[in-house]
C-alpha positions as CSV (number, residue, x, y, z in Angstrom):
1,M,186.9,1.4,56.3
2,P,190.1,3.5,55.6
3,I,189.4,6.6,57.8
4,I,188.9,4.9,61.2
5,R,191.8,2.5,60.4
6,L,194.0,5.5,59.5
7,I,193.2,7.4,62.6
8,S,193.6,4.4,65.0
9,A,196.8,3.0,63.3
10,L,198.6,6.3,62.7
11,A,197.6,9.0,65.1
12,L,198.5,8.9,68.7
13,I,196.4,11.8,69.7
14,V,193.3,9.7,69.4
15,C,194.5,8.2,72.7
16,A,194.1,11.5,74.5
17,M,190.3,11.2,74.0
18,A,190.2,8.2,76.3
19,C,190.7,7.9,80.0
20,G,194.0,8.2,81.8
21,R,196.6,5.5,81.9
22,E,196.7,2.7,84.4
23,E,199.8,1.8,86.2
24,E,201.9,-0.5,84.1
25,K,203.1,-3.7,85.8
26,T,206.5,-4.9,84.8
27,N,208.4,-8.1,85.6
28,G,212.1,-8.6,86.0
29,K,214.5,-9.3,83.1
30,P,213.2,-12.3,81.2
31,D,215.2,-15.3,80.3
32,A,216.1,-16.4,76.8
33,A,212.8,-18.2,76.3
34,A,211.0,-14.9,76.2
35,F,212.7,-14.2,72.8
36,V,211.5,-17.4,71.2
37,S,208.4,-17.4,69.0
38,D,205.4,-18.8,70.8
39,G,203.5,-19.7,67.6
40,A,201.0,-16.9,68.0
41,G,202.8,-14.7,65.5
42,D,206.3,-13.2,65.2
43,G,205.1,-9.6,65.4
44,S,205.6,-6.6,63.3
45,V,209.3,-6.1,64.1
46,W,212.0,-5.5,61.6
47,V,215.8,-5.2,62.3
48,V,217.8,-2.6,60.4
49,D,221.6,-2.8,60.4
50,G,223.8,0.1,59.5
51,P,227.5,0.9,59.6
52,N,229.5,1.1,62.8
53,G,227.3,-1.5,64.5
54,G,224.2,0.6,64.4
55,R,220.9,-1.3,64.7
56,L,217.3,-0.2,64.7
57,F,214.5,-2.4,65.9
58,L,211.5,-1.1,63.9
59,C,208.6,-2.1,66.1
60,G,205.2,-1.6,64.6
61,T,202.6,-0.6,67.2
62,I,198.9,-0.4,67.7
63,H,198.2,2.6,69.8
64,I,195.1,1.2,71.5
65,L,194.9,-2.4,72.6
66,R,193.0,-4.7,75.0
67,E,194.2,-6.7,77.9
68,K,193.7,-9.9,76.0
69,D,196.1,-8.8,73.2
70,Y,199.0,-9.4,75.6
71,P,201.5,-10.8,75.9
72,L,203.2,-9.3,72.9
73,A,205.2,-11.3,70.4
74,P,208.7,-12.2,71.8
75,A,210.3,-10.0,69.2
76,Y,209.2,-6.9,71.1
77,E,210.8,-8.1,74.3
78,A,214.0,-8.8,72.4
79,A,214.0,-5.4,70.8
80,Y,213.6,-3.7,74.2
81,M,216.3,-5.7,75.8
82,Y,218.8,-5.3,73.0
83,S,218.3,-1.5,72.7
84,N,219.9,1.3,74.6
85,K,217.1,3.8,74.1
86,I,213.6,4.0,72.7
87,V,212.2,6.3,70.1
88,L,208.5,7.1,70.1
89,E,206.3,9.2,67.9
90,L,205.8,11.7,70.8
91,P,208.3,12.4,73.5
92,P,207.9,10.2,76.7
93,G,205.0,11.6,78.8
94,A,203.6,13.8,76.1
95,A,200.6,11.7,75.3
96,S,199.4,11.8,78.9
97,G,200.2,15.4,79.7
98,S,197.8,18.2,80.2
99,E,199.4,20.1,77.3
100,L,197.9,17.7,74.8
101,T,194.4,17.6,76.1
102,S,194.1,21.4,76.7
103,R,195.5,22.2,73.3
104,M,193.2,19.7,71.6
105,S,190.2,21.3,73.4
106,Q,191.4,24.8,72.4
107,L,191.7,24.0,68.7
108,G,188.9,21.4,68.5
109,M,186.1,23.6,69.7
110,Y,184.1,26.3,67.9
111,S,183.6,29.7,69.4
112,A,180.3,30.4,71.2
113,D,178.7,32.0,68.1
114,T,178.7,28.9,66.0
115,S,178.4,25.1,66.3
116,L,178.9,21.7,64.7
117,E,175.3,21.6,63.6
118,K,175.8,24.9,61.7
119,N,179.0,23.7,59.9
120,V,177.9,20.2,58.7
121,S,175.1,19.0,56.5
122,P,171.7,18.2,58.1
123,E,172.4,14.5,57.2
124,T,175.7,14.6,59.1
125,W,174.2,16.3,62.1
126,A,171.4,13.7,62.2
127,A,174.0,10.9,62.1
128,V,175.9,12.5,64.9
129,K,172.7,12.7,67.0
130,Q,171.9,9.0,66.2
131,W,175.4,8.0,67.3
132,C,175.1,10.1,70.5
133,A,171.8,8.3,71.3
134,K,173.5,4.9,70.7
135,R,176.3,5.8,73.1
136,G,174.1,7.6,75.7
137,V,175.6,11.0,75.1
138,E,173.7,14.2,74.9
139,S,174.1,15.6,71.4
140,S,174.0,19.2,72.8
141,S,177.3,18.5,74.6
142,M,178.9,17.6,71.3
143,N,177.7,20.7,69.4
144,R,180.8,22.9,70.1
145,Y,183.2,20.4,68.7
146,R,184.7,20.8,65.2
147,P,184.3,17.9,62.8
148,W,187.9,16.6,63.2
149,F,187.6,16.6,67.0
150,M,184.2,14.9,66.8
151,A,185.7,12.2,64.5
152,L,188.4,11.5,67.0
153,L,186.0,11.4,69.8
154,I,183.8,8.9,68.0
155,T,186.8,6.7,67.1
156,S,188.0,6.7,70.6
157,M,184.7,5.8,72.1
158,E,184.0,3.1,69.5
159,Y,187.4,1.4,70.4
160,A,186.8,1.9,74.1
161,A,183.5,0.0,73.7
162,L,185.6,-3.0,72.4
163,G,187.8,-2.8,75.5
164,A,190.7,-1.2,73.6
165,K,192.5,1.4,75.7
166,P,195.5,3.7,75.3
167,D,197.1,2.5,78.5
168,K,197.3,-0.9,76.8
169,G,198.9,0.4,73.6
170,V,202.3,-0.9,72.6
171,D,203.8,2.6,72.8
172,T,202.6,3.2,76.4
173,H,203.6,-0.3,77.5
174,F,207.3,0.3,76.6
175,E,207.3,4.0,77.5
176,E,206.3,3.0,81.1
177,R,208.9,0.3,81.2
178,A,211.6,2.5,80.0
179,K,210.7,5.1,82.6
180,K,210.9,2.6,85.4
181,D,214.2,1.1,84.0
182,G,215.8,4.4,83.5
183,K,216.2,3.8,79.7
184,P,216.3,7.0,77.8
185,G,213.6,7.9,75.2
186,I,212.9,10.6,72.7
187,G,210.1,11.5,70.3
188,L,210.1,12.0,66.5
189,E,207.4,14.6,66.7
190,T,205.8,17.2,69.0
191,V,202.4,17.4,70.6
192,E,201.6,20.5,68.5
193,F,202.6,18.8,65.3
194,Q,200.3,15.9,65.8
195,I,197.4,18.1,66.8
196,Q,197.9,20.2,63.8
197,L,197.7,17.2,61.5
198,F,193.9,17.4,62.2
199,A,193.5,21.1,63.1
200,S,195.0,22.2,59.8
201,L,192.5,20.2,57.7
202,S,190.3,22.3,55.5
203,D,186.6,22.5,56.3
204,K,185.9,20.1,53.4
205,Q,188.5,17.6,54.6
206,Q,187.1,17.8,58.2
207,N,183.6,17.1,57.0
208,E,184.8,14.2,54.9
209,L,186.6,12.8,57.9
210,L,183.5,13.0,60.1
211,D,181.2,11.6,57.4
212,Q,183.5,8.7,56.7
213,T,183.9,8.0,60.4
214,L,180.2,7.9,61.0
215,A,179.8,5.6,58.0
216,E,182.3,3.1,59.2
217,I,181.5,2.7,62.9
218,S,179.3,-0.3,62.2
219,S,182.2,-2.4,61.1
220,V,184.8,-1.3,63.7
221,A,184.8,-4.6,65.6
222,V,185.4,-6.8,62.5
223,E,188.0,-4.6,61.0
224,F,189.9,-4.3,64.3
225,E,190.2,-8.0,64.6
226,K,191.5,-8.2,61.0
227,L,194.0,-5.4,61.7
228,L,195.3,-7.1,64.9
229,K,195.7,-10.5,63.1
230,A,197.8,-8.9,60.4
231,W,199.8,-6.9,62.9
232,K,200.5,-9.9,65.1
233,H,201.9,-11.8,62.1
234,G,203.8,-9.0,60.5
235,D,201.6,-9.2,57.5
236,L,202.4,-6.0,55.8
237,K,200.6,-6.9,52.6
238,T,197.3,-7.2,54.4
239,L,198.0,-4.1,56.4
240,Q,198.8,-2.1,53.3
241,G,195.7,-3.4,51.6
242,M,193.6,-2.2,54.6
243,L,195.1,1.2,54.8
244,F,195.4,1.9,51.1
245,S,192.2,0.2,49.9
246,E,190.6,3.6,49.1
247,A,193.7,5.8,49.2
248,E,193.0,7.3,45.9
249,K,189.9,8.9,47.4
250,Y,192.0,10.7,50.1
251,P,195.4,11.4,48.6
252,D,195.9,14.6,50.7
253,L,195.1,12.7,54.0
254,M,197.4,9.8,53.1
255,N,200.2,12.2,52.4
256,L,199.6,14.2,55.5
257,F,199.2,11.3,57.9
258,L,201.7,8.8,56.4
259,T,204.0,9.7,53.5
260,A,205.2,13.1,54.6
261,R,205.8,11.9,58.2
262,N,207.9,8.9,57.0
263,L,210.1,11.2,54.9
264,A,210.6,13.5,57.9
265,W,211.5,10.5,60.1
266,V,214.0,8.7,57.9
267,D,216.8,11.3,58.3
268,P,217.0,11.1,62.1
269,L,216.7,7.3,62.0
270,D,219.5,7.1,59.4
271,K,221.7,9.3,61.6
272,M,221.1,6.9,64.6
273,L,222.3,4.0,62.5
274,K,225.3,5.8,61.2
275,N,226.2,6.8,64.8
276,G,226.3,3.1,65.8
277,E,223.3,3.4,68.1
278,K,221.0,0.5,69.1
279,V,217.5,1.8,69.3
280,M,213.9,0.4,69.7
281,V,211.7,2.5,67.4
282,L,208.0,2.4,68.2
283,V,205.7,3.8,65.6
284,G,202.3,2.9,64.1
285,T,202.7,-0.2,61.9
286,G,201.1,1.6,58.9
287,H,204.4,3.6,58.6
288,F,206.1,0.4,57.5
289,T,203.9,-0.2,54.5
290,S,204.2,0.8,50.8
291,D,207.2,2.1,48.8
292,T,207.3,5.2,50.9
293,G,207.3,3.3,54.2
294,L,210.2,3.3,56.6
295,I,211.3,-0.2,55.7
296,E,211.8,0.7,52.0
297,L,213.1,4.2,52.7
298,L,215.9,2.7,54.9
299,R,216.7,0.0,52.4
300,K,217.1,2.8,49.8
301,R,219.6,4.4,52.1
302,G,221.7,1.2,51.8
303,H,220.8,-0.4,55.2
304,R,220.1,-4.1,55.6
305,V,216.5,-4.7,56.7
306,R,215.2,-8.1,57.9
307,H,212.1,-9.3,59.7
308,Y,212.9,-10.3,63.3
309,S,212.3,-14.0,62.5
310,E,215.2,-13.9,60.0
311,V,217.7,-12.6,62.5
312,T,220.1,-14.8,64.5
313,D,223.0,-12.5,65.1
314,F,222.1,-10.8,68.3
């Protein structure tokens, strides 16, 4: 099930397809016990040490979670408390702004003289109508959407049916906290860049994306639980296996969504380390896997990288 996993694990803009955020409740500063492992998993958090006292907390996120997936592993709380700023995939506030949703609608819809039905195979359109009937949606209301937009919409609604919401995502959780605490935050990418990840796909790639999404929706619930278990335990081997199980079928998509973005991010992260900054970095956990993941890329830059559970020198 690589495509739905890829979308949910790596692309924040899928969150824009769901409802607005809820008000995030925060407590006061926790005591030291909040940093101790609770036995439910040490989380996907790695600590990167550079020169001049620089330290990055690489915090792997899941962009859409459920209420029952909280509280997060104590490593996330420690990363937040020991950092002077947060770094997100998108700048704070971008994922909930009108710019994102309006731009997605602009690029994700066909002009009035054509339709989704006219641009996909009869089999694909039949599958779209079947999915619409299952979710109680009029297929005619979906017929202006381009295949990539339809794939995102299906993914969003399938996760919503499991109770997974963007306002419960790890990124949103800490973005809201930082806003209330006055802790600065920046983004590694822009709204336009993330939208163009999908909008720039060729017609063939868009159709493949939609076909694979439709083929995989029946196993979303099982795969989501497997993904969450690996994430909660920092199990990169399992996460990599899930994301790369059929990577050879989609080399262009893997490079677009994962490898190229990691290579673009490593320079600014390296600069933060060399400047002696202490930063909480919140990006999709899939960006930590493989030889081209952020963990290995930062190691190759000469920085020391350890899982949170191995660190005692706070």
